[in-house]
Short mmCIF file of the C-alpha atoms (twelve columns), coordinates in Angstrom:
data_MODEL
# 
_entry.id   MODEL 
# 
loop_
_atom_site.group_PDB 
_atom_site.id 
_atom_site.type_symbol 
_atom_site.label_atom_id 
_atom_site.label_alt_id 
_atom_site.label_comp_id 
_atom_site.label_asym_id 
_atom_site.label_seq_id 
_atom_site.Cartn_x 
_atom_site.Cartn_y 
_atom_site.Cartn_z 
_atom_site.pdbx_PDB_model_num 
ATOM 1   C CA . UNK A 1   0.036   -0.011  0.004   1 
ATOM 2   C CA . UNK A 2   1.449   3.328   -1.061  1 
ATOM 3   C CA . UNK A 3   0.795   6.808   0.364   1 
ATOM 4   C CA . UNK A 4   -0.267  9.268   -2.252  1 
ATOM 5   C CA . UNK A 5   -1.445  12.851  -2.208  1 
ATOM 6   C CA . UNK A 6   -5.211  13.026  -1.972  1 
ATOM 7   C CA . UNK A 7   -5.476  14.929  -5.261  1 
ATOM 8   C CA . UNK A 8   -4.044  11.956  -7.154  1 
ATOM 9   C CA . UNK A 9   -6.705  9.504   -6.047  1 
ATOM 10  C CA . UNK A 10  -9.438  8.494   -8.406  1 
ATOM 11  C CA . UNK A 11  -11.590 6.040   -6.460  1 
ATOM 12  C CA . UNK A 12  -15.053 6.633   -7.763  1 
ATOM 13  C CA . UNK A 13  -14.192 7.209   -11.436 1 
ATOM 14  C CA . UNK A 14  -16.741 5.421   -13.584 1 
ATOM 15  C CA . UNK A 15  -19.069 4.734   -10.624 1 
ATOM 16  C CA . UNK A 16  -20.664 8.138   -10.248 1 
ATOM 17  C CA . UNK A 17  -23.928 7.914   -8.305  1 
ATOM 18  C CA . UNK A 18  -23.694 4.141   -7.779  1 
ATOM 19  C CA . UNK A 19  -22.273 3.613   -4.240  1 
ATOM 20  C CA . UNK A 20  -24.992 2.677   -1.767  1 
ATOM 21  C CA . UNK A 21  -23.057 2.101   1.425   1 
ATOM 22  C CA . UNK A 22  -21.437 4.774   3.612   1 
ATOM 23  C CA . UNK A 23  -19.240 4.338   6.694   1 
ATOM 24  C CA . UNK A 24  -18.636 7.362   8.967   1 
ATOM 25  C CA . UNK A 25  -15.872 7.148   11.580  1 
ATOM 26  C CA . UNK A 26  -16.284 9.007   14.895  1 
ATOM 27  C CA . UNK A 27  -13.108 8.320   16.838  1 
ATOM 28  C CA . UNK A 28  -13.768 9.991   20.176  1 
ATOM 29  C CA . UNK A 29  -13.827 7.867   23.327  1 
ATOM 30  C CA . UNK A 30  -13.857 8.547   27.080  1 
ATOM 31  C CA . UNK A 31  -11.046 6.002   27.539  1 
ATOM 32  C CA . UNK A 32  -8.948  3.710   25.327  1 
ATOM 33  C CA . UNK A 33  -9.358  0.091   26.378  1 
ATOM 34  C CA . UNK A 34  -6.121  -1.867  26.526  1 
ATOM 35  C CA . UNK A 35  -7.143  -4.426  23.895  1 
ATOM 36  C CA . UNK A 36  -8.441  -1.854  21.347  1 
ATOM 37  C CA . UNK A 37  -6.598  -1.289  18.068  1 
ATOM 38  C CA . UNK A 38  -9.200  0.894   16.338  1 
ATOM 39  C CA . UNK A 39  -8.453  4.467   15.366  1 
ATOM 40  C CA . UNK A 40  -9.543  6.317   18.521  1 
ATOM 41  C CA . UNK A 41  -8.925  9.604   20.246  1 
ATOM 42  C CA . UNK A 42  -9.529  10.142  23.964  1 
ATOM 43  C CA . UNK A 43  -11.627 13.123  24.961  1 
ATOM 44  C CA . UNK A 44  -10.976 16.176  22.730  1 
ATOM 45  C CA . UNK A 45  -14.365 17.737  23.441  1 
ATOM 46  C CA . UNK A 46  -13.339 21.124  21.957  1 
ATOM 47  C CA . UNK A 47  -12.547 19.402  18.629  1 
ATOM 48  C CA . UNK A 48  -15.868 17.582  18.160  1 
ATOM 49  C CA . UNK A 49  -17.453 20.415  16.241  1 
ATOM 50  C CA . UNK A 50  -14.424 20.859  14.006  1 
ATOM 51  C CA . UNK A 51  -14.373 17.152  13.298  1 
ATOM 52  C CA . UNK A 52  -18.027 17.109  12.254  1 
ATOM 53  C CA . UNK A 53  -17.300 20.092  10.041  1 
ATOM 54  C CA . UNK A 54  -14.464 18.111  8.443   1 
ATOM 55  C CA . UNK A 55  -16.680 15.010  7.958   1 
ATOM 56  C CA . UNK A 56  -19.321 17.055  6.161   1 
ATOM 57  C CA . UNK A 57  -16.657 18.678  3.941   1 
ATOM 58  C CA . UNK A 58  -15.223 15.249  3.036   1 
ATOM 59  C CA . UNK A 59  -18.751 13.980  2.351   1 
ATOM 60  C CA . UNK A 60  -19.386 16.880  0.011   1 
ATOM 61  C CA . UNK A 61  -16.136 16.187  -1.835  1 
ATOM 62  C CA . UNK A 62  -17.225 12.571  -2.358  1 
ATOM 63  C CA . UNK A 63  -20.947 13.138  -2.853  1 
ATOM 64  C CA . UNK A 64  -20.817 12.368  -6.571  1 
ATOM 65  C CA . UNK A 65  -19.995 8.715   -6.037  1 
ATOM 66  C CA . UNK A 66  -23.063 8.137   -3.855  1 
ATOM 67  C CA . UNK A 67  -26.458 7.047   -5.046  1 
ATOM 68  C CA . UNK A 68  -29.348 9.497   -4.446  1 
ATOM 69  C CA . UNK A 69  -30.617 7.178   -1.671  1 
ATOM 70  C CA . UNK A 70  -28.346 4.796   0.160   1 
ATOM 71  C CA . UNK A 71  -29.015 1.298   1.401   1 
ATOM 72  C CA . UNK A 72  -26.949 1.669   4.562   1 
ATOM 73  C CA . UNK A 73  -25.083 4.258   6.626   1 
ATOM 74  C CA . UNK A 74  -23.011 3.086   9.627   1 
ATOM 75  C CA . UNK A 75  -21.485 5.389   12.303  1 
ATOM 76  C CA . UNK A 76  -18.664 3.495   13.961  1 
ATOM 77  C CA . UNK A 77  -15.775 4.424   16.207  1 
ATOM 78  C CA . UNK A 78  -14.467 5.069   18.747  1 
ATOM 79  C CA . UNK A 79  -17.686 5.680   20.544  1 
ATOM 80  C CA . UNK A 80  -19.963 7.688   18.234  1 
ATOM 81  C CA . UNK A 81  -22.359 8.494   21.095  1 
ATOM 82  C CA . UNK A 82  -19.463 10.009  23.107  1 
ATOM 83  C CA . UNK A 83  -19.401 12.785  20.493  1 
ATOM 84  C CA . UNK A 84  -21.043 15.939  21.825  1 
ATOM 85  C CA . UNK A 85  -24.803 15.429  21.273  1 
ATOM 86  C CA . UNK A 86  -25.456 18.657  19.339  1 
ATOM 87  C CA . UNK A 87  -22.602 17.742  16.930  1 
ATOM 88  C CA . UNK A 88  -23.802 14.147  16.584  1 
ATOM 89  C CA . UNK A 89  -27.298 15.341  15.767  1 
ATOM 90  C CA . UNK A 90  -25.953 17.894  13.313  1 
ATOM 91  C CA . UNK A 91  -24.010 15.136  11.540  1 
ATOM 92  C CA . UNK A 92  -26.931 12.734  11.487  1 
ATOM 93  C CA . UNK A 93  -29.283 15.324  10.028  1 
ATOM 94  C CA . UNK A 94  -26.828 16.128  7.224   1 
ATOM 95  C CA . UNK A 95  -26.232 12.508  6.136   1 
ATOM 96  C CA . UNK A 96  -27.823 11.129  2.967   1 
ATOM 97  C CA . UNK A 97  -31.089 9.251   3.404   1 
ATOM 98  C CA . UNK A 98  -30.661 5.506   3.863   1 
ATOM 99  C CA . UNK A 99  -32.822 2.415   4.409   1 
ATOM 100 C CA . UNK A 100 -30.674 1.399   7.406   1 
ATOM 101 C CA . UNK A 101 -28.879 3.966   9.650   1 
ATOM 102 C CA . UNK A 102 -26.844 2.310   12.418  1 
ATOM 103 C CA . UNK A 103 -25.060 4.072   15.289  1 
ATOM 104 C CA . UNK A 104 -22.635 2.268   17.602  1 
ATOM 105 C CA . UNK A 105 -22.946 3.193   21.264  1 
ATOM 106 C CA . UNK A 106 -21.356 2.388   24.599  1 
ATOM 107 C CA . UNK A 107 -24.115 1.666   27.157  1 
ATOM 108 C CA . UNK A 108 -23.053 4.343   29.614  1 
ATOM 109 C CA . UNK A 109 -23.565 7.042   26.990  1 
ATOM 110 C CA . UNK A 110 -27.203 6.126   26.299  1 
ATOM 111 C CA . UNK A 111 -29.471 8.484   28.217  1 
ATOM 112 C CA . UNK A 112 -33.138 9.167   27.555  1 
ATOM 113 C CA . UNK A 113 -32.115 12.417  25.882  1 
ATOM 114 C CA . UNK A 114 -29.598 10.681  23.609  1 
ATOM 115 C CA . UNK A 115 -32.066 7.879   22.721  1 
ATOM 116 C CA . UNK A 116 -34.759 10.394  21.780  1 
ATOM 117 C CA . UNK A 117 -32.282 12.439  19.736  1 
ATOM 118 C CA . UNK A 118 -31.134 9.376   17.759  1 
ATOM 119 C CA . UNK A 119 -34.666 8.388   17.023  1 
ATOM 120 C CA . UNK A 120 -35.645 11.932  15.971  1 
ATOM 121 C CA . UNK A 121 -32.623 12.143  13.671  1 
ATOM 122 C CA . UNK A 122 -33.704 9.035   11.742  1 
ATOM 123 C CA . UNK A 123 -31.479 6.336   13.272  1 
ATOM 124 C CA . UNK A 124 -33.065 2.913   12.659  1 
ATOM 125 C CA . UNK A 125 -30.581 0.627   14.398  1 
ATOM 126 C CA . UNK A 126 -28.309 0.896   17.457  1 
ATOM 127 C CA . UNK A 127 -25.411 -1.429  18.195  1 
ATOM 128 C CA . UNK A 128 -24.517 -1.558  21.898  1 
ATOM 129 C CA . UNK A 129 -21.061 -2.652  23.058  1 
ATOM 130 C CA . UNK A 130 -22.070 -4.748  26.046  1 
ATOM 131 C CA . UNK A 131 -19.035 -7.142  25.846  1 
ATOM 132 C CA . UNK A 132 -19.953 -9.000  29.055  1 
ATOM 133 C CA . UNK A 133 -22.365 -8.722  31.957  1 
ATOM 134 C CA . UNK A 134 -19.825 -9.902  34.541  1 
ATOM 135 C CA . UNK A 135 -18.462 -6.935  36.533  1 
ATOM 136 C CA . UNK A 136 -15.072 -8.544  37.183  1 
ATOM 137 C CA . UNK A 137 -14.604 -9.246  33.435  1 
ATOM 138 C CA . UNK A 138 -15.657 -5.704  32.532  1 
ATOM 139 C CA . UNK A 139 -12.850 -4.525  34.815  1 
ATOM 140 C CA . UNK A 140 -10.401 -6.757  32.960  1 
ATOM 141 C CA . UNK A 141 -11.532 -5.187  29.689  1 
ATOM 142 C CA . UNK A 142 -11.338 -1.704  31.233  1 
ATOM 143 C CA . UNK A 143 -14.880 -0.985  30.254  1 
ATOM 144 C CA . UNK A 144 -16.665 2.003   31.751  1 
ATOM 145 C CA . UNK A 145 -20.152 0.477   31.727  1 
ATOM 146 C CA . UNK A 146 -21.596 -1.940  34.189  1 
ATOM 147 C CA . UNK A 147 -24.276 -4.638  33.574  1 
ATOM 148 C CA . UNK A 148 -27.047 -2.305  34.731  1 
ATOM 149 C CA . UNK A 149 -25.879 0.336   32.253  1 
ATOM 150 C CA . UNK A 150 -26.502 -2.124  29.457  1 
ATOM 151 C CA . UNK A 151 -29.978 -2.903  30.711  1 
ATOM 152 C CA . UNK A 152 -30.822 0.776   31.168  1 
ATOM 153 C CA . UNK A 153 -29.502 1.626   27.685  1 
ATOM 154 C CA . UNK A 154 -31.748 -1.037  26.100  1 
ATOM 155 C CA . UNK A 155 -34.748 0.222   28.080  1 
ATOM 156 C CA . UNK A 156 -34.097 3.892   27.075  1 
ATOM 157 C CA . UNK A 157 -33.932 2.774   23.435  1 
ATOM 158 C CA . UNK A 158 -37.131 0.733   23.743  1 
ATOM 159 C CA . UNK A 159 -38.910 3.658   25.403  1 
ATOM 160 C CA . UNK A 160 -38.467 5.701   22.173  1 
ATOM 161 C CA . UNK A 161 -39.604 2.761   20.011  1 
ATOM 162 C CA . UNK A 162 -36.286 1.449   18.717  1 
ATOM 163 C CA . UNK A 163 -37.119 -2.015  17.347  1 
ATOM 164 C CA . UNK A 164 -33.703 -2.979  15.972  1 
ATOM 165 C CA . UNK A 165 -31.062 -3.236  18.719  1 
ATOM 166 C CA . UNK A 166 -27.848 -5.262  18.492  1 
ATOM 167 C CA . UNK A 167 -25.646 -6.331  21.387  1 
ATOM 168 C CA . UNK A 168 -21.929 -7.053  21.077  1 
ATOM 169 C CA . UNK A 169 -20.516 -9.764  23.353  1 
ATOM 170 C CA . UNK A 170 -16.883 -10.835 23.687  1 
ATOM 171 C CA . UNK A 171 -15.636 -14.289 24.702  1 
ATOM 172 C CA . UNK A 172 -12.132 -15.495 25.631  1 
ATOM 173 C CA . UNK A 173 -11.698 -12.748 28.231  1 
ATOM 174 C CA . UNK A 174 -8.935  -13.444 30.754  1 
ATOM 175 C CA . UNK A 175 -10.568 -15.073 33.759  1 
ATOM 176 C CA . UNK A 176 -13.772 -16.012 31.944  1 
ATOM 177 C CA . UNK A 177 -15.202 -19.510 32.517  1 
ATOM 178 C CA . UNK A 178 -17.733 -21.505 30.539  1 
ATOM 179 C CA . UNK A 179 -20.357 -20.689 33.202  1 
ATOM 180 C CA . UNK A 180 -19.546 -16.980 32.827  1 
ATOM 181 C CA . UNK A 181 -20.209 -17.274 29.125  1 
ATOM 182 C CA . UNK A 182 -23.524 -19.067 29.719  1 
ATOM 183 C CA . UNK A 183 -24.516 -16.351 32.149  1 
ATOM 184 C CA . UNK A 184 -23.651 -13.666 29.639  1 
ATOM 185 C CA . UNK A 185 -25.896 -15.387 27.052  1 
ATOM 186 C CA . UNK A 186 -28.658 -15.613 29.688  1 
ATOM 187 C CA . UNK A 187 -28.424 -11.884 30.397  1 
ATOM 188 C CA . UNK A 188 -28.270 -10.921 26.729  1 
ATOM 189 C CA . UNK A 189 -31.259 -13.066 25.755  1 
ATOM 190 C CA . UNK A 190 -33.302 -11.601 28.648  1 
ATOM 191 C CA . UNK A 191 -33.075 -8.236  26.847  1 
ATOM 192 C CA . UNK A 192 -34.442 -9.794  23.613  1 
ATOM 193 C CA . UNK A 193 -32.179 -7.907  21.164  1 
ATOM 194 C CA . UNK A 194 -32.954 -8.255  17.503  1 
ATOM 195 C CA . UNK A 195 -29.302 -8.999  16.798  1 
ATOM 196 C CA . UNK A 196 -26.222 -10.354 18.600  1 
ATOM 197 C CA . UNK A 197 -22.559 -10.200 17.617  1 
ATOM 198 C CA . UNK A 198 -20.286 -12.594 19.546  1 
ATOM 199 C CA . UNK A 199 -16.615 -11.979 18.975  1 
ATOM 200 C CA . UNK A 200 -13.577 -13.856 20.099  1 
ATOM 201 C CA . UNK A 201 -11.343 -11.413 21.986  1 
ATOM 202 C CA . UNK A 202 -8.389  -10.421 19.833  1 
ATOM 203 C CA . UNK A 203 -5.610  -8.689  21.703  1 
ATOM 204 C CA . UNK A 204 -2.902  -7.507  19.341  1 
ATOM 205 C CA . UNK A 205 0.694   -8.505  20.171  1 
ATOM 206 C CA . UNK A 206 2.650   -5.809  21.878  1 
ATOM 207 C CA . UNK A 207 -0.318  -4.058  23.485  1 
ATOM 208 C CA . UNK A 208 -0.405  -3.412  27.204  1 
ATOM 209 C CA . UNK A 209 -3.295  -5.809  27.408  1 
ATOM 210 C CA . UNK A 210 -1.238  -8.749  26.089  1 
ATOM 211 C CA . UNK A 211 1.620   -7.835  28.392  1 
ATOM 212 C CA . UNK A 212 -0.758  -7.913  31.364  1 
ATOM 213 C CA . UNK A 213 -2.739  -10.990 30.365  1 
ATOM 214 C CA . UNK A 214 -0.505  -13.007 28.053  1 
ATOM 215 C CA . UNK A 215 -0.523  -16.283 29.960  1 
ATOM 216 C CA . UNK A 216 -4.271  -16.193 30.557  1 
ATOM 217 C CA . UNK A 217 -4.941  -15.332 26.932  1 
ATOM 218 C CA . UNK A 218 -2.926  -18.393 25.911  1 
ATOM 219 C CA . UNK A 219 -4.951  -20.545 28.316  1 
ATOM 220 C CA . UNK A 220 -8.217  -19.124 26.927  1 
ATOM 221 C CA . UNK A 221 -7.161  -19.953 23.367  1 
ATOM 222 C CA . UNK A 222 -7.591  -23.619 24.177  1 
ATOM 223 C CA . UNK A 223 -11.232 -23.050 25.115  1 
ATOM 224 C CA . UNK A 224 -12.252 -21.016 22.078  1 
ATOM 225 C CA . UNK A 225 -13.752 -23.812 20.032  1 
ATOM 226 C CA . UNK A 226 -15.841 -24.954 22.939  1 
ATOM 227 C CA . UNK A 227 -17.036 -21.431 23.650  1 
ATOM 228 C CA . UNK A 228 -17.870 -20.831 20.001  1 
ATOM 229 C CA . UNK A 229 -19.988 -24.010 19.784  1 
ATOM 230 C CA . UNK A 230 -21.784 -23.125 23.020  1 
ATOM 231 C CA . UNK A 231 -22.715 -19.715 21.597  1 
ATOM 232 C CA . UNK A 232 -24.024 -21.122 18.333  1 
ATOM 233 C CA . UNK A 233 -26.045 -23.869 20.092  1 
ATOM 234 C CA . UNK A 234 -27.507 -21.488 22.622  1 
ATOM 235 C CA . UNK A 235 -28.503 -18.711 20.232  1 
ATOM 236 C CA . UNK A 236 -29.737 -21.013 17.554  1 
ATOM 237 C CA . UNK A 237 -31.843 -22.792 20.156  1 
ATOM 238 C CA . UNK A 238 -33.272 -19.419 21.170  1 
ATOM 239 C CA . UNK A 239 -34.505 -18.817 17.623  1 
ATOM 240 C CA . UNK A 240 -31.672 -16.689 16.240  1 
ATOM 241 C CA . UNK A 241 -30.309 -17.236 12.782  1 
ATOM 242 C CA . UNK A 242 -26.558 -17.908 12.663  1 
ATOM 243 C CA . UNK A 243 -26.179 -16.033 9.426   1 
ATOM 244 C CA . UNK A 244 -22.478 -15.053 9.654   1 
ATOM 245 C CA . UNK A 245 -19.568 -16.538 11.599  1 
ATOM 246 C CA . UNK A 246 -19.923 -14.174 14.590  1 
ATOM 247 C CA . UNK A 247 -23.433 -12.752 13.988  1 
ATOM 248 C CA . UNK A 248 -26.954 -13.830 14.841  1 
ATOM 249 C CA . UNK A 249 -30.298 -12.234 14.021  1 
ATOM 250 C CA . UNK A 250 -33.883 -12.825 15.085  1 
ATOM 251 C CA . UNK A 251 -36.302 -13.938 12.393  1 
ATOM 252 C CA . UNK A 252 -39.256 -11.531 12.062  1 
ATOM 253 C CA . UNK A 253 -41.280 -13.406 9.485   1 
ATOM 254 C CA . UNK A 254 -44.552 -11.955 10.759  1 
ATOM 255 C CA . UNK A 255 -43.485 -8.460  9.745   1 
ATOM 256 C CA . UNK A 256 -41.306 -9.567  6.816   1 
ATOM 257 C CA . UNK A 257 -38.198 -7.893  8.232   1 
ATOM 258 C CA . UNK A 258 -34.645 -9.043  7.565   1 
ATOM 259 C CA . UNK A 259 -32.836 -8.275  10.807  1 
ATOM 260 C CA . UNK A 260 -29.332 -9.050  9.615   1 
ATOM 261 C CA . UNK A 261 -26.844 -6.191  9.862   1 
ATOM 262 C CA . UNK A 262 -27.302 -4.896  6.323   1 
ATOM 263 C CA . UNK A 263 -24.246 -2.636  6.344   1 
ATOM 264 C CA . UNK A 264 -21.916 -5.422  7.438   1 
ATOM 265 C CA . UNK A 265 -23.643 -7.740  5.013   1 
ATOM 266 C CA . UNK A 266 -22.544 -5.403  2.249   1 
ATOM 267 C CA . UNK A 267 -18.898 -5.938  3.310   1 
ATOM 268 C CA . UNK A 268 -19.325 -9.758  3.360   1 
ATOM 269 C CA . UNK A 269 -20.903 -9.631  -0.084  1 
ATOM 270 C CA . UNK A 270 -18.007 -7.538  -1.397  1 
ATOM 271 C CA . UNK A 271 -20.129 -4.507  -2.221  1 
ATOM 272 C CA . UNK A 272 -18.334 -1.205  -2.870  1 
ATOM 273 C CA . UNK A 273 -18.573 1.358   -0.109  1 
ATOM 274 C CA . UNK A 274 -17.373 4.853   0.822   1 
ATOM 275 C CA . UNK A 275 -15.708 5.572   4.171   1 
ATOM 276 C CA . UNK A 276 -15.182 9.074   5.617   1 
ATOM 277 C CA . UNK A 277 -13.312 10.190  8.705   1 
ATOM 278 C CA . UNK A 278 -9.844  9.443   10.138  1 
ATOM 279 C CA . UNK A 279 -8.664  5.939   9.384   1 
ATOM 280 C CA . UNK A 280 -11.773 5.224   7.312   1 
ATOM 281 C CA . UNK A 281 -11.436 2.773   4.470   1 
ATOM 282 C CA . UNK A 282 -13.096 3.048   1.022   1 
ATOM 283 C CA . UNK A 283 -13.274 0.216   -1.494  1 
ATOM 284 C CA . UNK A 284 -14.573 1.141   -4.966  1 
ATOM 285 C CA . UNK A 285 -13.988 -1.110  -7.990  1 
ATOM 286 C CA . UNK A 286 -10.220 -1.725  -8.267  1 
ATOM 287 C CA . UNK A 287 -9.052  0.729   -5.573  1 
ATOM 288 C CA . UNK A 288 -8.949  0.555   -1.773  1 
ATOM 289 C CA . UNK A 289 -7.867  3.635   0.110   1 
ATOM 290 C CA . UNK A 290 -7.425  4.483   3.766   1 
ATOM 291 C CA . UNK A 291 -7.643  7.996   5.218   1 
ATOM 292 C CA . UNK A 292 -4.867  9.310   7.453   1 
ATOM 293 C CA . UNK A 293 -5.394  8.235   11.080  1 
ATOM 294 C CA . UNK A 294 -3.926  11.524  12.351  1 
ATOM 295 C CA . UNK A 295 -6.654  13.864  13.606  1 
ATOM 296 C CA . UNK A 296 -4.667  17.077  13.214  1 
ATOM 297 C CA . UNK A 297 -3.689  16.343  9.629   1 
ATOM 298 C CA . UNK A 298 -7.253  15.367  8.780   1 
ATOM 299 C CA . UNK A 299 -8.765  18.548  10.224  1 
ATOM 300 C CA . UNK A 300 -6.129  20.733  8.593   1 
ATOM 301 C CA . UNK A 301 -6.716  19.316  5.118   1 
ATOM 302 C CA . UNK A 302 -10.493 19.534  5.221   1 
ATOM 303 C CA . UNK A 303 -10.431 23.028  6.745   1 
ATOM 304 C CA . UNK A 304 -8.460  24.095  3.632   1 
ATOM 305 C CA . UNK A 305 -10.987 22.382  1.335   1 
ATOM 306 C CA . UNK A 306 -8.664  19.525  0.444   1 
ATOM 307 C CA . UNK A 307 -9.305  15.766  0.712   1 
ATOM 308 C CA . UNK A 308 -7.279  14.209  3.546   1 
ATOM 309 C CA . UNK A 309 -4.010  12.332  2.961   1 
ATOM 310 C CA . UNK A 310 -4.719  8.752   2.011   1 
ATOM 311 C CA . UNK A 311 -2.980  5.482   1.345   1 
ATOM 312 C CA . UNK A 312 -4.038  3.776   -1.849  1 
ATOM 313 C CA . UNK A 313 -3.971  0.072   -2.702  1 
ATOM 314 C CA . UNK A 314 -4.737  -1.119  -6.222  1 
ATOM 315 C CA . UNK A 315 -6.883  -4.260  -6.231  1 
ATOM 316 C CA . UNK A 316 -6.558  -6.687  -9.120  1 
ATOM 317 C CA . UNK A 317 -9.159  -9.254  -10.072 1 
ATOM 318 C CA . UNK A 318 -7.396  -12.018 -8.189  1 
ATOM 319 C CA . UNK A 319 -7.412  -10.063 -4.897  1 
ATOM 320 C CA . UNK A 320 -11.102 -9.183  -5.265  1 
ATOM 321 C CA . UNK A 321 -11.927 -12.836 -6.050  1 
ATOM 322 C CA . UNK A 322 -10.023 -14.183 -3.016  1 
ATOM 323 C CA . UNK A 323 -11.693 -11.611 -0.788  1 
ATOM 324 C CA . UNK A 324 -15.096 -12.566 -2.215  1 
ATOM 325 C CA . UNK A 325 -14.430 -16.239 -1.282  1 
ATOM 326 C CA . UNK A 326 -13.089 -15.453 2.178   1 
ATOM 327 C CA . UNK A 327 -15.911 -13.139 3.109   1 
ATOM 328 C CA . UNK A 328 -18.689 -14.960 1.313   1 
ATOM 329 C CA . UNK A 329 -17.978 -18.238 3.057   1 
ATOM 330 C CA . UNK A 330 -18.589 -16.560 6.414   1 
ATOM 331 C CA . UNK A 331 -22.254 -16.476 5.492   1 
ATOM 332 C CA . UNK A 332 -24.891 -19.192 5.828   1 
ATOM 333 C CA . UNK A 333 -25.990 -18.859 2.201   1 
ATOM 334 C CA . UNK A 334 -24.430 -20.474 -0.889  1 
ATOM 335 C CA . UNK A 335 -21.521 -18.631 -2.475  1 
ATOM 336 C CA . UNK A 336 -22.013 -18.471 -6.318  1 
ATOM 337 C CA . UNK A 337 -18.784 -19.564 -7.952  1 
ATOM 338 C CA . UNK A 338 -19.233 -17.721 -11.255 1 
ATOM 339 C CA . UNK A 339 -16.019 -15.776 -11.840 1 
ATOM 340 C CA . UNK A 340 -14.417 -17.181 -8.682  1 
ATOM 341 C CA . UNK A 341 -13.183 -20.638 -9.647  1 
ATOM 342 C CA . UNK A 342 -9.670  -19.372 -10.444 1 
ATOM 343 C CA . UNK A 343 -9.385  -18.359 -6.776  1 
ATOM 344 C CA . UNK A 344 -10.063 -21.926 -5.600  1 
ATOM 345 C CA . UNK A 345 -7.688  -24.840 -5.286  1 
ATOM 346 C CA . UNK A 346 -9.444  -27.812 -6.935  1 
ATOM 347 C CA . UNK A 347 -7.592  -30.396 -4.820  1 
ATOM 348 C CA . UNK A 348 -8.385  -28.429 -1.690  1 
ATOM 349 C CA . UNK A 349 -12.068 -28.269 -2.641  1 
ATOM 350 C CA . UNK A 350 -12.128 -32.026 -3.214  1 
ATOM 351 C CA . UNK A 351 -10.517 -32.589 0.218   1 
ATOM 352 C CA . UNK A 352 -12.976 -30.429 2.183   1 
ATOM 353 C CA . UNK A 353 -15.913 -31.979 0.354   1 
ATOM 354 C CA . UNK A 354 -14.582 -35.471 1.128   1 
ATOM 355 C CA . UNK A 355 -14.248 -34.475 4.821   1 
ATOM 356 C CA . UNK A 356 -17.808 -33.193 4.905   1 
ATOM 357 C CA . UNK A 357 -16.782 -29.575 5.489   1 
ATOM 358 C CA . UNK A 358 -18.215 -28.061 2.276   1 
ATOM 359 C CA . UNK A 359 -20.590 -28.882 -0.485  1 
ATOM 360 C CA . UNK A 360 -20.647 -27.710 -4.070  1 
ATOM 361 C CA . UNK A 361 -24.052 -27.786 -5.803  1 
ATOM 362 C CA . UNK A 362 -25.547 -26.003 -8.814  1 
ATOM 363 C CA . UNK A 363 -22.513 -23.822 -9.237  1 
ATOM 364 C CA . UNK A 364 -22.451 -22.622 -5.615  1 
ATOM 365 C CA . UNK A 365 -20.317 -23.498 -2.620  1 
ATOM 366 C CA . UNK A 366 -21.599 -23.854 0.959   1 
ATOM 367 C CA . UNK A 367 -19.782 -24.799 4.132   1 
ATOM 368 C CA . UNK A 368 -21.428 -27.438 6.240   1 
ATOM 369 C CA . UNK A 369 -22.134 -26.685 9.928   1 
ATOM 370 C CA . UNK A 370 -18.824 -28.315 10.890  1 
ATOM 371 C CA . UNK A 371 -17.064 -26.458 8.134   1 
ATOM 372 C CA . UNK A 372 -18.450 -23.197 9.551   1 
ATOM 373 C CA . UNK A 373 -17.107 -24.013 13.020  1 
ATOM 374 C CA . UNK A 374 -13.673 -24.536 11.540  1 
ATOM 375 C CA . UNK A 375 -14.149 -21.412 9.395   1 
ATOM 376 C CA . UNK A 376 -10.855 -19.868 8.474   1 
ATOM 377 C CA . UNK A 377 -8.991  -23.157 8.348   1 
ATOM 378 C CA . UNK A 378 -11.409 -24.512 5.745   1 
ATOM 379 C CA . UNK A 379 -11.255 -21.303 3.684   1 
ATOM 380 C CA . UNK A 380 -7.436  -21.417 3.730   1 
ATOM 381 C CA . UNK A 381 -7.640  -24.982 2.375   1 
ATOM 382 C CA . UNK A 382 -9.924  -23.862 -0.417  1 
ATOM 383 C CA . UNK A 383 -7.992  -20.851 -1.673  1 
ATOM 384 C CA . UNK A 384 -5.574  -21.362 -4.539  1 
# 
C-alpha cells in the first residue's frame, strides 16, 4: 500500500452515483481500552465540532459517487455516542437518506435524551457494546459500563420505540469461565435484542493488554472452540439465525423484516462502499484507500478544502476474487462460484468435500455446519 497525495486518487471514477453504502468514523472515546486497536482519540471535546465540520466537507467532496438514496449508513468508532450530542445530531441530520442507519454506542452514554435524539434524527438501528455482563470481566476489559448500564440503555432505546437493537458480546476474556459465558448469554437473551454479535477477544501482540494477560490469553485460546460451539447452540436454540460466523439475528417473518446487519452484509458480499473520517477505508472497484489516522492532519486538510491524505492500494481481479471467497464463506448462504473458480484450489475443494466440510451444488459452494465451526482453516484450504 502506497501513500499518495489526496489529489491523485481516483476512487469513484466510472461509478458516479452508484455507491450505496457509507461508513462514517467518529473516533472519540472517554477511555482507550487496553485491547483496542481501532483508530480512537480520547476526549478532545473542543474538537468535536471541528471534526463534524471536516466530515461534512469530506462527504461533500465525495458526494458524486453516492447514489441518491443509500441502502446503509453506519456510524462507527471510537464511541460515536461520546461525540457531543449537538454535533452528533448535526451530523446525522446532514447525512444522505438510507434504508438502514446504524449508530454504535457504549451503554453508559445512552441517556433518555440521547435515545430520543437518535430516534428523531432518523437512526433505525443501534449497536450496543455490552461485551460482558460480569463486573469482574468488565474490569479486565477496562470498560466503563456496568451490567445495569447495558440494561438501562436497552430500556431507554425501547422507550423511544427502537425495534432494531444489536448487542456485542466478547468471549475468551482473561478469567472467563464457561459458566460466565452461559450467564452472559442468559443476560443478553433476557433483553431480547434483535441482533447479537459474539466476537472472540483479539488482543494485538505488543499491546499493554497482552503484556498484562498474556498467559491467561494463551490458556483461553484452548477453550475458544468450545465457547464458540456453546454460543451457536444457545442462540440457535433461542431462535436466532446464525447467518455469519460471529453474527446472529432474530427472524421476524410476521413483519417480513430481515434483521441481519445490512451494512456489514454489504462488506461480506464484497459490495463497494465509501468511508469518511480518520482511518476510514473506502473500496470502490479496483481501488482501496485509507484516510490518514492523524486527527490534526485530517482537520487541517478539510479546513483548507482539500481531501485528507490517504494510502491507496490497487486491487486486481485475483485479490477481489479471493476476498469474495473469504468473506462470502462466512455467511450461511451459498456462494455463487461464477467468476471465482480461479481463486479456488481444486484439490483443496475435493478434500474439504470429502471431509464433509463443504458442499458444491448448482454452481455454488456452501460450508457445512462443521465447516463453519472450523471457518478460516477450511477457507485457507480452499484458496488457490
